[in-house]
N, C-alpha and C positions, 0 to 999 in steps of 0.2 A: 888338279881338276876334280871338281865335285861331281856327285852323281846327277844324272839328268832330272830325277824327281826333286831333289833338293834345290838345284839351280832354278828349276821351273817354279817351285814354291816361293823361293826368295824373290824372283822377278815379279810374280803375280802380286805378292805382298807389297813390294816397292811401288808398283803401279797403283795399288789401292790407296796409298798415302801421298801420292805425288802432288796432287793439287788441293789437299785438304789441310785445314788448321788442326783439326782433331778427328779422331776416328774411333769407332766402337769395336770391341772385340768381335761382335757378331759380324760387322762389316768385313773385318779382316778374315774371319773364318769362311764367310760366304765367298769372298773374293779368292781365297786360296783354293776353294773347291774340294776341301778334304773333310772326311768324317772319320778317318781312322786315327788311332792313338798316336802314332809316331809323329806326324806333322803337327798335331795339336799340342803334344808335349814340347816339341821344339819351339813352336810359336810362343806358348805361354812362358817357357823358360827364357827365351830371348827378351820377351816383353818385361820380365822381372828385373831387367837391368834399367828400365825406365824408373826415374826417381819416385819413391813412395808407392810403387805398384806391387812390390814383391809380396806383401801380405795378401793382396787380392789374388794374384796369379798363383801364389803358393797354395791358397785354399782350393782354387780350381784344379791344380795339379794333384792335390790330395784326393779330390773326387775322382779324377782319372785313374790314379793309382789304385783306389778301392775298386773301381770297375775292372781293372786288369786282374786284380786278385780274385774277383768274383767270376771271371771268365767271360765278361761281356765282349761282344765282337765289334760294337760300334761305340765311339765316344759320345758322351752327352754332357752338357754343362747347363746349370740352372740359368734362367733368364736374367737374373740379377748380375751374373758374370758377363753374359753376352751384351748387356746394355752399357757396361762400363766404358767410359770414353777416356782416351789418352791424347796427349799432344802428338801430332804427326811428326814433328821434328825429332822427338825422342824415339819414336818407333823407327824412323829412318836411320838414326844413329845405331840402334840395336840391330837392325837388319844389316848394316854395314859390318858390324862385328860378327854376325853370323856368317857372312860371306868370307871373312878372313878365316874363321874356324873351318869352314867347308873346304877352302883351298888347302889348309894345313892337313886335314884328315885325308883327303883324296880317296880314290876308289880302292886302294890297296891296304886299308887299315887292318883287315884280317880276312880270313877265309869266311865264306858264307855258310852259316849253320843256323838251325832254328834257335830262337831265343826263348827261354822259359818265361812265358807271360806272367804267371803268378809270382815267380821270383822277382822279375822286373817290377811288378806292381808293388811289392813290399819295398823295394829300393826307392821307387818313385814316391811312395807314401812317406817314408822316413825323410828323404831328401827335401820333399816339398814342405814337410812340417818345419824343417830348419829354415827353409826359405821364407815361410810365412811368419816366423817369429818377428814381432815388432821391435827391431833393434836398430833404430835410425842412428844412434850415436856410435855404434860399433863399426869401425872402418872395414869395408870389403865384406860385410856380413852376408851379402847375397851372391858374391862372385863364385865361390867354390860350389855351393849347392846348385846355382843356375848352370854353371859349366857342366857339372855332373849330369844334370837333367837333360841338357842339350845332347850330350853323348848317349844317354839312354834312349832318347827319342830317335836319334839317328840309328842307333843299334836296332831298334824295333823296325824302323823303315827299311833298313838295308840288310837285316838278318846277320849282323856282325857281333858275335858274342864278345870279342875282344874289347869292343867299345863299351859293352855293359861292364866289363871288368874295370876299364878306365873310369867310367862313370861312378862305379862303386868306390874306387880310390878317391875320387873327388868328394864323394859323400862322406867317406871316412875322414878325409882331411878337413872337411867342414865341421864334422862332429868334434874332432880334436880341437879345432880352433874355437868352437863354441864352449867346450869344456874349459879350455885355457882362459878365455875371456871371463867366463863365469867364476873361475877360481880367483882370478885377479880382482874382479869386482867384489867378491866376498871378502877377500883379505883387506881391500881398501875400506870396505864397510865396517869390518871388525876393528880396524885401527881408528876409525873415526869415533866409534862408540865404545 
């Protein structure tokens, strides 16, 4: 069972894309009724699973990570991000994936304690940077960073530091994967020339 806030967010977003062919990020955020960091991070992270969107959502998440580090209390995104339009069917598929995650996490993921926002901001910045890298030919390049960011967003919403730790592990796994792919690509390049 997921938390009421997350279940409510997911259902409001599903309604926003129900009868549409495409939808803007601004429409989704307005429909979700959120201005806080946690739901915005979760939403952008889930949307990064939409094909060819991770560069855009990663850049937006870097903005949010910087705001967390700076101590901002309200999330803000530039209008160019808010006007970005996506296929509603892709958004629906991403939301279905979010629902599966939420059922898996459940309410007992860890005890409730305050989460260090500046530390979380640094994690969000780094993980969003990896997400924004334009690597369309690298299989699953956005899965680990996006999963880590979803966990970080949920941790911020639910005050669950264990989820920050899990998100950091996903970020570390993504970093290791990118280093490995980079080394393999460099070796292949050296052999060619």
